[in-house]
Each structure stands twice: as C-alpha cells, then as structure tokens.
N, C-alpha and C positions, 0 to 999 in steps of 0.2 A: 536355385542357390546350390554352389559345391561345395559339400562339405567331405572332404576324401576320409576325414580322420572323423569320425562322433567321438568329440571327447565325452569322460564319463565324468571331467572331475570340475567344479567351476567353483570359484573365489567366489561366496555371498559380500562377503564385506568390501566387494568391489564400488566402485563408481555405480550408482544406480542411478538411470538415464530417466528422461522424461518418455522416451521411444516406449519404453514397457509400460508407462503411464498411459500414452496414447492408446496403445491396446487393451489396456484394461477400463479406463475411463474417459473413452471417448465421448465427447459431446458435442450436442449439433451446435450450441451457441455458446459464447464465451462470456462467463461473468463479469463484471467490472469490480468486483468484491477485494477489500484487502483482508487479508491472513494475518495474524500475528499466534508466534509459534512459541514455547516455551521450553527452551533446551536445557537440559540437568548439567551439562558441560559448556566451559569455557572457552573454545580454543583460539588458539594467541596468533593463527594463521590464515590468510585465504592465497597462497602460494602453494597453486595443486603440484606441485613439487619436489616442495620445501620437507615434510616430513608424512612417513609413513603411518598415520594417526587414523582413526576409523572417523573419530568425532571432525577432523578435517577435512577427509575425505567425503563426510557428508555435506560440510557447507561448499566444499568445492562441487560438487554433485549436481546443485541449481543452476551453476554458471559455464562449466565445464563437460564435454563427454568425451568416453576414450573408442575406440576403435568398435569394442565388442563392448556388450553389458551384460547382466545380468536378469533375468525375470524372477517374479514373484516364485517359481517352482527351481530356481536354480539352475535353469539352462542357458545356454551361450545365448544372445538375444543381437543380431545386426543392431550397427548403430553409425557411425561413420563409416565404418566397412560393410558392406550390403552382402559379400559374401567373402572365404577362404578357403584354401585347400593347399594339401601337400602337395607339392611338387616333386621332392623325393625326400629321402629322409631326413635332410639338412636346411631345405627349403621351403619354406611357407610362403605362398603367393595372396597377396589382400585386394578387392576392389571395392576402391574407394566410393562414398555415395556423391552424385552428383547434385549441386545446386544448394551445396552447404552455404553459410555464410556466416562467417565470425561479427562480435558486434562491432569490430570497429570496419564491417563493412568488406573487408577482403574473401576472396573466395576460399574453401577448401581445397587442399591439394596436397600431393604426396609431399612437398617439399614439408610444411608443417608436420607431417606424419614424422619424418628425418630428424626435424629439430627439436620434437617435443621429447624422442627418444633416447637422446642424447642431452639435453639438458639436465638431466637427473642427477648425471657423473659431474655436474658444474655446480651443484648446490655445496656450497659450504658450510660445515657444524650441521648436518642433519643430523635430529637426535635418532631417527632410523630411515633408514636411506629406501629411495625407490629402484634402486639400481639391483635390491635381489630380484627384478622382474627385469633387468633389462641385460643385463651383465652375459644372458645367454647368446645375445645377439652379437656375430661376430660381421656381418658385413648386412650393407643395404644399399640396395638395388631400385631406382626407380626408372620405370618402367614405360609410363605415362604418366600424366599430370595425376589420372586416378587409378591408376595400379603401381602397385610398389612388393617388391620382396625381400624376404629377411632370409637373411641363411646364419646358422648356428654352426660351431665347431663338432659338434654333436648333436644325436636324434635329441629333439627339444618336442614330446608330445605335446606338452601343456600349453608353450608359449600362446597360443590364445587368451589362454586362461588365464596368464601374467597380464595380458596388456588389456584386460579387463580392467584392472590398477591403475593403467597411466594414462592420464587425462591428454588431450589433443588440445594443444594451443596455439594460434596464430606465430607464425615466425617473425611477420611483420609487426605485428604490438609487442612481442616479448625477446625479441632478438640480443636488447641490449637492457632489460628490464629486469633489477633486481626482486629478492622477495620482499623489503620496504616499497618497491615502487608496486605491486601487486596487491600488500597491505593496504597502501593508500588512493587505491582505486584510479590511479594513473594509466593500467594497463588494462584496455579492452579488448582481451586476447580469448574469450570461450565462445562458445557456438551455442551452449545450453540454452533452456528455454527462460532463463530469468538472466538479466545483467546487473552487476554490481553497482548500486547507488553509492552504501556506504558501509565502510568497515570498521566500526568502534569499540576496537577490544575491551575485552571487558566486559561490554556494554549489550552490542549486536551488531546483524547484519542485516542492510535495508537492501532489497531486492524490487526491481519492474520486470514486468512480463518483456520478451524480446518479440517484437511484431515481427521481425524475419525469420522467428525461426522455422528451422525447414520441417517439422512434425505440428502436431497439432498442439495447439496455444494449449497452455495451464489456465487453470479457471480462475486464477487470482489475478488481477489487473497489479497487486504490488502485495510482498512479502516482509513482514519484520519479524527474525527470529533472535528472540531477546535471551540471551544468557543468563539464567536463572540457577545455579547450582545449588544453590540454598534449597532444601527440600519442601519446605513450610510456605518460604515467601510463591515455590512455584507453583503450589498446590491452591494460593490464597488467589494468584493472578487468575486461575482457569476460573475459580467459583466466583470473582469477582465480574469475568468476562474481562479481563485485562489482556489477556488472549484467549481464543478458540483452541488451542489444543497443544498439548502439555505431552511429553515422553515421561518415561519412569516415576509412574505413579508413588507414591509413598508405599511401601508396603504393608504399614499399619492401615492404608485409606482405601486399599482396594475393593473389599467388599463395601464398604460405605461409600463410596461411587458408583459402584455396579447398582445399588439401591437407588440414587439420585435421579431422579425420572429427566431432571437436564441434562443431565451426562450419558456418557457412552463410554464404556473401556473396552478397550482393544488389546488381546494380548498374543502372545506368541513364544513357543519354544526357541531360547536362542542360541545360535551357535557360537557363541563367543564362551572359550573356554579358560574358566578361572584358577590361577595354579601359583603357586610362590614359588620366585628364585631366588636359588642359594648360593652362596660364593664357592669357586672350587679351585681359588687361591691360595699361595703359603701363609698369607695374613690376612686380614681383611678387618676393615674400621665394625666400630660398635660391637665387638664380641671380645669380652673379660671373663674371668674368673669369678666365682660369686660376691667377692669383696670388690670389684669394678675394678679391678687392673686389667690393662690390656695381654692378651694371652701370643706369646712369642709366636706358636702355630696355630692354624686355623683350625679349630674341630667341624667345619663344615665341610671342610675336604676330604672328611672319612664317611665312605658312603653308608658306614655302621649309623651315623649319626642324623645322616639325612632321613634312614631308614626309620630311626625312633622318631622324628620329629614328624614323619607321616604318623605314624602308628599313635602319637599323642593327638592328634585333630580328632574330634567328633564330628564329621561330616554331617551326620544325620541332626545333632543338633542346629548345626550351621545351616544347613536349609530349610527343616519345619520351624526353626525357632525365631534365629536372626533374620533371618532373609523372609519370614514369614510365608514360605511353603513357596518364595519365587526362585527357587533353587532345585538343581537335581543332581545328586553326588555323579560325578562321574571321572574317572581316571584317563580317559583315551582324549586324544587331539581330535580325534572323528568320531563324532558320538552316534550313537545305536542308528542304523540304517543308512551312514554317509560311507560311501567310499573307502576305504583304506579302514575302516574300524574292526580294532585287533580284541577279538570277544576274550584272549586272555589278561586283558587290562582289566580289572577290576579295582575300585575304590578299596585304601586298606577301610579296618574298621579298628575301631580305637581299642587298644591292646595295652594301657599303661606296664602293667608288667614286662610285656616283650620291648618296648622300649627301654625301660629302665637296665633291664640284661643287654643289649645295646650299647646304650652310652657306657656300662661299666667293661663293658669289653672293647671299646674304642679307646675306653682310657681316662672315662672321666663318670665316675659313679657318685660322684655328687655334684653333676651337671657343671651350668656354666652360665655366666650370663651374656645376655643378645638384645639388642634391640633390634625390631621388626617395624617397616616403615610402608607408606601405601598412598594413595589417594583420597580425599576425603569429600569429594563429589563427582566423582565420574562412575562407581560401580553402585550397583542397588546394596544399600545400607555396609557402603564400601568399610567406614569406621567404625561399625559396629562388629563387623566382621573380623577385622584386626585387632579389637580390643578382646573378643571374646578367643582368638585363636592365643593371644598373649595370656591369655588365662589357665587357657590349658597347658602349653607348654609348662608353665609357671608350676602347676602341678605336678607336673611330671619331671620335675629336677632344672627345667632350663629355663632363668629368671630373666624373665621377658619385660622389656619397655615397649611402648609404641609410644612411636611420632609419626602423625597424618600432617599433611598438608595438600593444597588446592594441585589437581592436575600438572598444572601450567606450571607450577613450582618443582614439583615431584620429578618428572620424566628428566630436566637436563641433570637433575642428581646421577638417576639410576643409572640413565642411559651413557654417563661417566665412570660408571660404578663406582662411585664415590659412598654408595649407601650399605652393597653386601646380601641385604636380606629383605624382601618383601613382595608384595603383591602387585598383581600384574594380571589383565586382561586381555584376551586374544581372539577375535575373530576368525572362525576358521569355519569359511563358508566355502561354496562352491561344489561341494558335491565331494571332495578328497583336504588330505590336511598337509598339502606338501608347503601351504606358505608357512605355520609354526614349526614343522622341521624342518624347514633351509632358514628363516628368520630367526628364532629362538633358541635351539638348539644344535645346529651345526656349528663346527670351528669357524670363529671369526677370519673372513678371506675377503676381502674387500675387491681384489682383482676380481673373482668369483661372484660378487655379490653375496653371499653366506653369511649369517651369522651378521645380521644389521642388528639385530634387539638382542644378542648372547649377551644379557646381562651378567650371568653369571662365571663365566668364563668356561664354560664346561668344554671340553674337547676328548674324541675318541674318536682315533682313527677307523675302529669298525664300524661304529655309527655313519662317519662322514661317507665311506667308501660306499655302504650297505646305501646311503640318500639316493647318492650322486648315481648309482646304478639304477633308482627305481625314478630318477630325474631322467634319465636318457632313456629309458624302457617305452616304447610303444604298445607293447599287447598290453592290454588292461589288464588281467587275471595276475599276469608276473608283477606288473607294478605294484599293486596292490597288494600282492603277499610281501615287493620288497618294502612296502610301504611300514605294513606290521609288525615287519622284523625291526626295522629302525626304531618302530615307537616302542618297541619292546628294550631294546636292548639301551634306550635314553630314560626309560620310565621305571621300567619293573630291574632291569641288571642294575642301571646306574644313579637312579633315584637323582639324574638330572636336577629336576624340577619335582616340584610336589602340587601333583594335582588336586584342586579342591571339587568343585561342582561347574555346572551350567546353569546362567542363569536364565531365567523365562522373564521375558521384556513385555512391557505394558505403555498403553498410551492412552489419554481420555478426553474428550473433546465435549465442548457445549454441543447441545441440540442443534442441527443443521449443519454440523460436519462431521462428514465420514472418514477413516483412514485406513488404507492397506497396512496392515500392521505385518513385520517381516523378520525373518531370522538374523538378519544381521542389525538389527534395531536401531539402523538409520531412520530418520526425521526426515522428511523431504516435503516440500509442499507440493511435487509435481504428486504423490500418491494420497493428497488429501485435495477432497470433492465437496462441494454446497449437496446434500439432500433433497 
C-alpha cells in the first residue's frame, strides 16, 4: 500500500467497520447465534448522511462502510479503499477494493464514491451536517472504475481522516431515496457485514448477516439492537438475559457487576469531550434577572461571565461523586497523549470568590437567572451532572434552573439555537482535535463546512484564521502547534465553551460474550464475539 503522507491524526468516533473486527476476531467458523444488545440512546435515524452524530454513526456502521476506517489503536485502516496517496499538494488518489457487493447486489465502483460524497450537501434540515468533512473537496475525477482522484482548493492533509466519517452507499439504490426511505428499510444501499431488517424508531434495530460480505463474516447470524435509555431498565435487561451485552453500565453498579461471576465489565478511557456551550448573541432565551424578568442584554456574551461560570464548577465533585469516578477533569479538546494536546490548557479549579468578582466587574454583582439544558439519556449520569452544575452556579449567585429531556428532543432545539446554554459531548477521536475545532468552535460557514455544530454562535477572526491555517498545513509539527494555538484562543482566552471532563466508557456482557472496548464508546456487534 502506498501512503505517501503518514497521517498522525485520526477521528476515532468515525465509522467502525467490520474489517477491523476481521483483523481482531477472525474465526475459523461462523456461529449461527443471535446477539441482543442494549443501547443507552435511541437514535432517530439510520440514514448514514442525515446527522453527524456518534449514536447514529454507530448504528450505521453495522450496515455501511467508509473508504477508510479506524482501528482500535486509532490508525487509518484500508476498507473500501485499499490504498491512498497524495499525488500533489491538492490531489489525493484512492484505489478501491475489487469485488465488493452492495446489499442490493450491485458492484461497488468509483461512481458510488462520487454520489456518496455529494449526498450530504443535499440533506435538508440536518442538525449537524456531514459537509464538515466534504467541503474541502473541490473536484472528483474517476480515473477508472476502481480509482478516484479528489482535488482540494488548498492542501488538505487530513482528507483521508475526514473520509472515515463518510459512509459509501450504492448510487443505484439510494439515488432517489429520502431519509424516510432509509429509516423504513426501503433502501439496500450498504456494503457492511449486516443488512437492515427493520428499524423501529424508539424501540430497536434488527439486522441480519450479509452473507456476500467481502470480508470475514461476523459471528452472529442476526442482531437486535434494543434502545434502552433508561438505566435501570437496561441493567435489568442484562441481568435477566434479555440482552447479552449493554453499554454504559449504571455508574453506581460498576463494582457490583464486576463482582458478579456471570458478568464481565469492559472499560475504556473515552475520547468524548464534555463541555457547556454558552450563548454569544446579544440577547439569549432563558436568561433573566433574579426576579425572572428577561434581560435586554445577554450576560453570557461577556467573557468575564463565562469565566465566572467556569470557576463556579467543581469538576472534582462532578467526576468523583456524580460520575462515580467514571470521568476525568479535562480542559483540552485533545486529551493527554493525543496529537494537538495543549499542556497550557488545564481545568479551572473551584474559585467562588474569584467568580463573584468577575460577575461584579461585568456588572452583575447580584448575579442573574438562567436555565441550563441537556439530555437525560445520552451521557453518563447526564441529568445528575446538570443538577449538580445548577446547584454550583446557584450558590455562586447565578440562580439556575435545570431542564432535561431525551436526546432526540434536545438536539433539534439546541441545534436551532433555541436554548442558549447547555451540555454537549463531542467524540474527539483519531489522534487529533480537528473535528470539534471545526464543528463546535469555528464561525458557522455552510459553504466551507465550518461551525456545523456551533450552538454558541461564537465567532473569532483570530481563531478562524489559525484553525484554517492548521487544516492546510502538511507539516505535522507546524499543524500541531497551530491546533494548540487555536484551542488556546477559544478556550483559555475567550471561554467560548466551558470544558468539563472526559468520560470513562463501560460495557457489560453475560458470560460467553466478550467485547472489544473502544475509546469512541461505539457499541458494534462486529466487535462482540463468543468466548
């Protein structure tokens, strides 16, 4: 394989494909067993290009594959592309895998790649668009049915990494298909190890093994992914053997599950970066004075107020008590050891006196009122985390109400900027932090695919220019320095978001089933195998 540039930055929360499993869990015989998995979220779609969301991506990873995937160590893994090389500073060439069949029986060719790279831009009302990863592509040239060249307007050293996020679908099957068609199972457009049998929104996803799959076949003839966002219900399903594997073990039960001889617990430090987004607009909904009267100017727009909020949060209490040690305080989009980690970014420590002085300096000596929003079924103890933060802010003079709701309801409102202040987690994978730096913090620019999840309306010309320069820099050392500078501008100087911690991901299985834990927290049947 010819990799003329050795990428050091990979997105782990990308599509996790069965090829990685084949390399890890290849078996001489295939079992006819059925596997039932309990998931902690209830994804709203299985259209692979509808919503740049890790939970949906994990579902789709059973059915669809990208050109390039990510292995368990965060390295680029040939999948539908067997090799890639930089022809020059603005051209990448990809050699495609021969003999791949889609679920509809059609052959995989470069035409399907072109269609799949174009499709994200056609999706209407996406809460977070995949165009973040395709906008750099200025041209597509089919050299032959199994060779494609992609050109960019400027050097794009991270293009192979970006393509780990784009699923390839059959043009023949999907050309006129809507998101509803995908959700209703009318489209057989995948090439992955499982075929969609039925998607029941809010209930489950049923899959069957794709016997014409090009790689090693998964161990399971059928898989049911049950959506069980209620923690006690998910724990009970495992204990009663209604499912054989669950994700996100209830934090206060981890030790108990480890002591149970019929269960096995798997843990992995997550690359999910948890933070609060804050509204940078002139006025903000749900911000009031202490009496509940709306304010004519938005306190959150003042950097001193945002810094005060950060200083009022005790991250040690959050991670040690509220999360039962399933979290590590972190102020860095790139956790320690990751390419782009900035050692100058450290979590704020609790400083109530300092926070009150900042509020007084900003003109709010008596504080103000605010509502904080977030999901109650997506992250580890997310509702409890929000309640704890609400109490911390209230003690510091910011009277805080807490509103939580299922992630499926929360995302549409937050993405339309109807809420103003809330909790979000972002999978920062692949050994580099470009995804959140582009999606969460860059000024929203649909033409450039930037700021697609910038719910804060944060905008900084200094930050944007530094980030864009980083994205165009081929030299690893220079690009890493620019990533560090960009993160420092947004987080340490501007408090554009308020970082909290990284999660520790957990899974538990019944005896007889093992799972390969991953830092992106994805739960995939391909990564489970019989003992």
